KELUMTI-991615 format. One record per atom (N, C-alpha, C): x, y, z. Coordinates in steps of 0.02 Angstrom, whole numbers, plus 50000, padded with zeros to 5 digits. Example, Ala and Ser with C-alpha at 12.3 -4.5 7.8 and 13.67 -1.06 7.14 Angstrom:
2
506604971650390;506154977550390;506604983550390;506424988850354;506844994750357;506455000250394;
//
This chain:
383
498904786249703;499554789549708;499954788649644;499914782849613;500264781649551;500994779849561;501324778449505;502024776649504;502424782049469;503074782649485;503484787549451;503494786349375;503424780049355;503424778449284;502844781249246;502314783549281;501734786449246;501934792849209;502494795749227;502734801749192;502814800449118;502984794249101;503064792349031;502414793348992;501864791149020;501214791848987;501044799248977;501204803349026;501064810449020;501434813448961;502064811448950;502444813948893;502124811848827;501914805548824;501584803148763;500934806848750;500534807848802;499894811248793;499984818448769;500474821948798;500604828748776;500824828948703;501214823948683;501434823648614;500864822148565;500444817348583;499914815148537;499314819848537;499134822448596;498524826548600;498654833948592;499244836248612;499384843348610;499954845148562;500264840148535;500824841448489;501434844348524;501494843148589;502044846048629;502564840648643;503164842048625;503714837348637;504184840248690;504524836048727;505004838548776;505544842748744;505684848648772;506214852848745;506904850148764;506924846448819;507544843348842;507494835848830;508014832748805;507984825648790;507794821448852;507454816048839;507304811148892;507844805748896;508314805948850;508884801348851;509414804448897;509424802448959;509844805849008;510584805148994;510764800148955;511474799348936;511684804448883;511194807848852;511344812848800;511304820048825;511164820848889;511074827648915;511704831948906;512274828848915;512894832648911;512964836048843;512844832348790;512924835148723;512404840648710;511804839848737;511294845048727;511474851348767;511734850448828;511904856148870;512514859848844;512924856548804;513544859748779;513394866148741;512814866448709;512634872448672;512444878348715;512314877048779;512114882348825;512684884648871;513144880248885;513664881748933;514264885248900;514564889848936;515174893048911;515734887948909;516264889648873;516834885148869;517134883948938;517154889248979;517434888549046;516984884049089;516334884949084;515874880749122;515914873549100;515934872249036;516004865449011;516654862449035;517184866449033;517834864049054;517864862249127;517464865849168;517464864449240;516994858749257;516404858549226;515884853849246;516004846849218;516194846349155;516184839949121;516834835849130;517414838649114;518024834449115;518214832149185;518674827549186;518904824649249;519664825249255;519934822149305;520654822749318;521064819349263;521644822249250;522124819249204;521844817549136;521934811349116;521714809049051;520964807449048;520634807749105;519924805949109;519814798449118;520344794749134;520284787449139;519794785349193;519774788949249;519334786949303;518604788049285;518454793549251;517764794749229;517554789349180;518014787449135;517844781949088;517754775449126;518154774249177;518084768149217;517404767949252;517164773749273;516504773849305;515964771349257;515974773849196;515464771849148;515564764549127;516194762549118;516324755549098;516094750749152;516154752749215;515934748349269;515194746949265;514794752049248;514074750849240;513934746249181;514324746949127;514214742749068;514384735449081;514814734149130;515004727249144;514464723349181;513974726849209;513424723449243;512794723749201;512434718149198;511814717849160;511244715449205;510684718949201;510094716849238;509804710549208;509514706349250;509194700149228;508444700649244;508034703049197;507324704049212;506974697349228;506534697549277;506124691849296;505414693149274;505044687849257;504374688449229;503834686049277;503224688349265;502614686049299;502684686549375;502934692249399;503034693149470;502564698349501;502124701249459;501604705649486;501874711849520;502054716949480;502324723149509;501934729149485;501274728749488;500844734149464;500954740549502;500984740049568;501104745849611;501804745249641;502214750349629;502884750349656;502934755249714;503344753649762;503464757949819;504214759149825;504434765049806;505144766649808;505324770649870;504844771749914;504974775849973;505464772350020;505814776450059;506314773750105;506484779150156;506864777250206;507134781950254;507884780850257;508264786050242;508994785550242;509264789950299;509564786750348;509844790250406;509324794850438;508724792250443;508184795950475;507824800850431;508034801450369;507714806150322;507224802350277;506574803750283;506094800450238;506194802850166;506154798150119;506254799850049;505744796050006;505494799149953;505024795749909;505354790549864;506014790849859;506394786149818;507114786449843;507504781249829;508204781049853;508664785249809;508494791549803;508864796149759;508954802749796;509564805249798;509714811749828;510074816149777;510044822649790;510424827349750;511134827549777;511604826049735;512314826249756;512524833349770;513014834249814;513284840949825;513674843149764;513494848949736;513824851449676;513974858849688;514604860749681;514794867549692;514704872049632;514724878449643;514744883649591;514214882549538;513604881349558;513084879749509;512884885749466;513094891749486;512954897549444;513354897249378;513834892849374;514164891749309;513674889149257;513164885549281;512674882649235;512074887149224;511884890949277;511284895149273;511324900349328;511104906549316;511154911749367;510834910049434;510304906049433;509964904149495;510354898849534;510784895249501;511204890349533;510844885749581;511124885149642;510864880449692;510144881949712;509934888149706;509244889849724;508754886049681;508904885749616;508464882149570;508484874649582;509074871949593;509144864749605;508774862749668;508844866649721;508504865049784;507744865349776;507504870349739;506784870849728;506524864949687;506914862849638;506714857049597;506684850749639;507184849749681;507184843949726;506574844249772;506434850049799;505884850849845;505224849349811;505154851249748;504534850049711;504374842649706;504884838449707;504794831249703;504874827849771;504994831649823;505084828849889;505754825549901;506234826949858;506894823849863;507354827949909;507874824749933;508354827949978;508904831349938;509004837749952;509514841749921;510134842049966;510734841249938;511344841749976;511724848049956;511854852350004;512154858849991;512914858449998;513264860949947;513994860749947;514284866549986;514844865350019;515224870850049;515424875949996;515574873649935;515804878049882;515234880849841;514674882149872;514084884449836;514124891849820;513724893849771;513664900849753;513134904449793;512774900749835;512284903649880;512394900849950;512264904950000;512414903050069;511904898250097;512104894850151;511674890050187;510954892550193;510894898650219;510244901250240;509804903050181;510074903350121;509674905050062;509314899150032;509494893150053;509224887150021;508544885350051;508054885050008;507374883350029;507214876250006;507214871650053;507054864650037;506824861450102;506314857350097;506054854050157;506514848650184;506914845750140;507384840450160;508064842150131;508554843450176;509204845450150;509764842850196;510304840850164;510914838750198;511464843750182;511994843750222;512554848350211;513194844550199;513534846350145;514174843250128;514744847850149;515194845450189;515754849350216;516404847850179;516714853150152;517424853050136;517754855850198;518134851750232;518394853250298;518954858550293;518824864750314;519344869850310;519884868850363;520464871550350;521004870950399;520874875250460;520454880350453;520284884750508;519704881650548;519844879550609;519324876150648;518764880850668;518914887150677;518384891950694;517874892350638;518114892550577;517664892750519;517284886150513;517634880650523;517304874050520;516734873650570;516874875650632;516364875450684;515784880150667;515934885850639;515404890550620;514974887550565;515294884250516;514904880850463;514424875650493;514674871650539;514254866550569;513664869650606;513794874950642;513254878150680;512744881450633;512984884650581;512524887750533;512094882550498;512414877050478;512044871750444;511504868950489;511674867650551;511174864950598;510614869950609;510774876250618;510264881350629;509814882250569;510084880950509;509694881850448;509304875650428;509334870350469;508904864550458;509204858950418;509854858750410;510174853250374;510234847250422;509994841450400;509914835850446;510494831050451;510884830350396;511434825550394;512054829150370;512624827550399;513264830350379;513624825450334;513804827650275;514174823650226;514864826650219;515374822950240;516064825550240;516444822750180;516624827050134;516994824750076;517734824050094;518004818050084;518694816550103;519184816550045;518924816049984;519374814949927;519614821449894;519474827149926;519644833549894;520024837849944;520544834849974;520974838750018;521324844349980;521414843249916;521634848449869;521354846449801;521394850949753;521104849549688;521534844449650;521204839949614;521564835449571;521834839149509;522264835649472;522554838549411;522034838349355;521774844349337;521214844849290;521434848949229;521684845649178;521954849249120;521454854049086;520814852249085;520334856649050;520304863449083;520354863649150;520364870049185;521054873249180;521584869149188;522254871749186;522424874949119;522204871849064;522354874548998;522024881348987;521484882649023;521144889149018;521354893849075;521744891149122;521924895149180;521304897349218;520814892849223;520154894649250;520004891049315;519914894749368;519684892049432;519184897049460;518544895349459;518024900349477;518104903349547;518374899449593;518434901849662;518894907949667;519384908349623;519844913949626;519524920449601;518924919849572;518524925649555;517984926949608;518004922949662;517514923849714;516874919849703;516844916049648;516254912049634;516284905549675;515714903449702;515704897349741;515944898249813;515984904449836;516244905649904;515734909049948;515104908549932;514584912049969;514554909950042;514664903550056;514644901350126;515204904450166;515794905150136;516364908250170;516244915750179;516074919150124;516024926450127;515474928850173;514974924550187;514434926450231;514544923950303;515124920950315;515234917850380;515574922550429;515304923250490;515594927950538;516304926150560;516444919650567;517114917650587;517624919050532;517424918250469;517854919850412;517954927450409;517414931150414;517444938450409;517874941450465;517854938350523;518224941050581;518974941050570;519214937150524;519934936550513;520174940450452;519724944550424;519904948850368;520064955850394;520544959050362;520714965850380;520164970650360;519884969450301;519334973550274;518744969150257;518134971850257;517554967850236;517644965150165;517304959650151;517364956450086;517234961350029;516714965450036;516534970049982;517074975249968;517464976950019;517984982050010;518634979049982;518754972849995;519374969749969;519234962349953;518854961149899;518674954149882;519284949849866;519814952949839;520404948949822;520734946149885;520754950249937;521034947750000;520604942250030;519944942750023;519494937550047;519604931050010;519704931449945;519844925549905;520494922249928;521004926249939;521644923549959;521604920450029;521184923350072;521094920350139;520754913550132;520264913050086;519954906450073;520484901550048;520904903850002;521404899449972;521884896550024;521964899950080;522414897450132;522094892050175;521424891650173;521094886750216;520754881150178;520734881550111;520394876150075;520814869850070;521444870050047;521814863750044;521914860950114;521724854750124;521774851850191;521954844450184;522554843250159;522764836350146;523034832950208;523064836550264;523354833750324;522854830450371;522234829850351;521734826850395;521884819550410;521724817450471;521794810450491;521164807850523;521124801350530;520524798150557;520364800550628;520874802050667;520754804050736;520384810750742;520404814750688;520074821250690;519324820850681;519064814950664;518344814350657;517984815550723;518334814650778;518024815850843;517794823050850;518144827750818;517944834750820;517244835650790;517114832150736;516444832650705;515914829550750;516064823850779;515574820550822;515414824950883;515914828450907;515814832850965;515384838950947;515384840850884;515064847150865;514494846350815;514294840250803;513714838850759;513314833250790;512694834650807;512294829650843;511854825450798;511944825950733;511554821850686;511994816650653;511724812950605;512114807950569;512704811050531;513244807350527;513844809450490;514004804250437;514114806550376;514264802250319;514934804350290;515354799550273;515994800950241;515954799450167;516114804450126;516044803850054;516744803350022;516814798549977;517454797649942;517794791049958;517414786249984;517694779750003;517694775049943;518274772249928;518304767049875;518704760949897;519014761249955;519404755649981;519024752250038;519014745650037;518674741850090;518974743550158;519624744150162;519944745650227;519714752450253;519624757350209;519374763850232;518644763350255;518254759250221;517554758250243;517544755250313;517994750450326;518024747450393;518254752550444;518724756850427;518954762050473;518394766950488;517984768450438;517414772850449;516944769950501;516824763350495;516394760050544;516714760250614;517364759050616;517714759050681;517694765850714;517674771150674;517684777950702;516984780650714;516484776450708;515824778250732;515404782850688;515574783350624;515144787350581;514524783050563;514054786250531;513414782950519;513344780250448;513724783050402;513664780850333;514264782950292;514294780350231;514824782150184;514514782950115;514834786850074;514674787250003;515244784149964;515124778649932;515624775649888;515654780149826;516224783349817;516274788649766;517004790049750;517144791649687;517804794149669;517744801249642;517224804849664;517104811849645;516994812449570;516664807449542;516524807649470;517154807549428;517704805049456;518334804849419;518714811349419;518504816249459;518794822849456;519434823649497;519624818549536;520184819549582;520804815449564;520734808849557;521314804549544;521234801149477;521684802449431;521664799149366;521904791949373;521574787349339;521764780349341;521534776749403;521044779549439;520784776349499;520254771149482;520074767149531;519564762049523;518884765149507;518504762049462;517824764249451;517414763449514;517004768349530;516644768149594;516194762049599;515864760149545;515414754349548;515814747949558;516434747749532;516854741849544;517024741149618;517054746749653;517224746649725;516624744849768;516024746149743;515424745649785;515284738749814;515284733349775;515064726949803;515464724649864;516124725149860;516534722849916;516444727249978;516354733749967;516244738250024;515564736850056;515054735950015;514384734450043;514394727950082;514754723050057;514794716650091;515164717250157;515674721550158;516094722150218;515764726150274;515394731550256;515134736050308;514394737450302;514054734250255;513354735750243;512904734550303;513104730250349;512704729050409;512844734250463;513394737750457;513584742650508;513454749850488;513524751250423;513464758050398;512944758450343;512654764250334;512234765650276;512684767150217;512664762850167;513104763650109;512724767150053;512964772950033;512684776749978;513184776649920;512964779249862;513394778549803;513314784549757;513874786949729;513854791349671;514454790049627;514494793649571;515034793349521;514844788849463;514654792049409;514484788549348;513744787149339;513334788849389;512614787649383;512314792749335;512024790349281;511694794749233;510964793049223;510784786749228;510114784549210;509784780749267;509134779649260;508784775649309;509024768449311;509224765849254;509504759149252;510164758749290;510574764149284;511184764349324;511024763949398;510524767749419;510334767749490;510134760749512;509744757349471;509524750549488;510124745949499;510634746549457;511234742349464;511594743849530;511664750349546;512004752149608;511624749649669;510964750049667;510554747649722;510614740049728;510644736649672;510714729349674;511384727249702;511894731449694;512564729749718;512694732049790;512174734549823;512244735849894;512144742949918;512044747749873;511924754549894;511204755249920;511114759149971;510434760549997;510104766249958;510514770449927;510254775949886;510824778449843;510654782149790;511154785049746;511104792649748;511664795949735;511684803149729;511794804949656;511384809549631;511404811549560;511734818349555;512234818949510;512614825149505;512584828549438;513074827049395;513144830749332;512504831249290;512104825849283;511494826649242;511044832449265;511054833849329;510644839349354;510924846049332;511584846649329;511874852849304;511714853949231;511674848549193;511494849349122;510764851749116;510324848849156;509634851249156;509584858449179;509984860249229;510004867049255;510214871849200;510724870049162;510974874349108;510444875149054;510064870049041;509584870148986;508944873949002;508724873649065;508084876849080;507994878649154;508534879849189;508464881849259;508104876649301;507684879049346;507324874449391;506924869349351;506584871649299;506174867049258;506614861549227;507224863249208;507674858349179;507884853149230;508024855349291;508204850549343;507614846049359;507014848949364;506414844849376;506324839749320;506424841749258;506354837149202;506834831249210;507454832649226;507954827249234;507744822649291;507534825449346;507354821349404;506744817049389;506244819949356;505634815949340;505804810349292;506224811749243;506424806549196;506824801049231;507284803249274;507704798449310;507274793849354;506814796849391;506384792849435;505924788249394;505674790849338;505244786749295;505624780749267;506234781949245;506624776449216;506804771349270;506974773649329;507114769049384;506494764849400;505924768049405;505304764549420;505124759449366;505184761449303;505014756849249;505524751249243;506154752649258;506654747349259;506474742049311;506254744249370;506054739549421;505444735549399;504944739049371;504324735749351;504464730349298;504864732249248;504994727649192;505484722049211;505824722949268;506274717749293;505934713349345;505304714949362;504924710649406;504974712349480;505114718749496;505204720749566;504684725949586;504384724949643;503894729749668;504224735549705;504844734649726;505214740049757;505964738749751;506354743849764;507074743349755;507404738849806;507064737749862;507364733549914;507404726249894;507034724249842;507064717349818;507664716049774;507994721449752;508584720649710;509164717649751;509564713349720;510154710649752;510634708249699;511184705049719;511684702949670;511394698049619;510884694249640;510584689549592;510184693049538;510074699549547;509714703449495;510164705249436;510814703749443;511304705849393;511754699949372;512044700749313;512604696349294;513154700949265;513764698649269;514314702449239;514364700749166;514414705849125;514454704849053;515144702349033;
//
């Protein structure tokens, strides 16, 4: 069966025997700069920058730099096993595709290409409510659904039913985006793709949404966009409303956007199955805590009760190893996949995923671990 790290040898063999070098960098931390040549100014402004001054995005990266792996020697890790089951979903590695909206900003195929790339590696794809393609268009053997909770309960219920009918196994509810954060890169361009109808495929194809329009979407797209705009901001949600989801979703429920220990405890009290420790990649609150800084205390507080997942700032396989050592059961990968998508469509996403998995596998091997479950706080020191 081999190890994910064997991908490295394949790259070397192609280079030495065939003179073929990767068209996309294998340095996953440099993907952004390479993708900049492919993305429009508007797409770069939407995908890359974060809220306000960008302090939270910088805090995410700085948090990873503060932790250092401590490799162990002579521990015999020839064969590694990264397989796991997360909330009943079998996975070849503790890596999921993060929910990312409006992926057609990066490539015309958008989410279709990303889902196919994930499926090619057996990874779980998470579909965003703000996608450019509808639930039913996504072809992937393993897929979760991320909900931006609309103010219209009829539409919310319809989304849940469509997702379940289309084979999505886990519901991921994003809590940190009740409204958009202050994003100067978009504001300075006056650019919000949703107001052009981009990223609204799930809404425009939804019968409950359509039923409340005076005219069909195709006849009056501007009115459809404005109807969406009335139901997207939802800052009034409270913990007691989670019961609505439990009543209408019979699978696992995960809350995404948790950075406070008290909120993690409330999630456990309200009977959800998991959380994603995340600050939305720094896109919502400027000056917030780095997500990795929040992870250890949350994992210690609720790790026995909830499945703790992680995103925000993950770029490399080494980053993933650190998050796993600090208590995450799996990581969600976001922006790097959009850069791969921009550079080469599905093939670009596959390249990023194979490199990411290979680096994670080799990091484990060179640190003396046969699998990611052996990682713990003793695997790290603070710099």
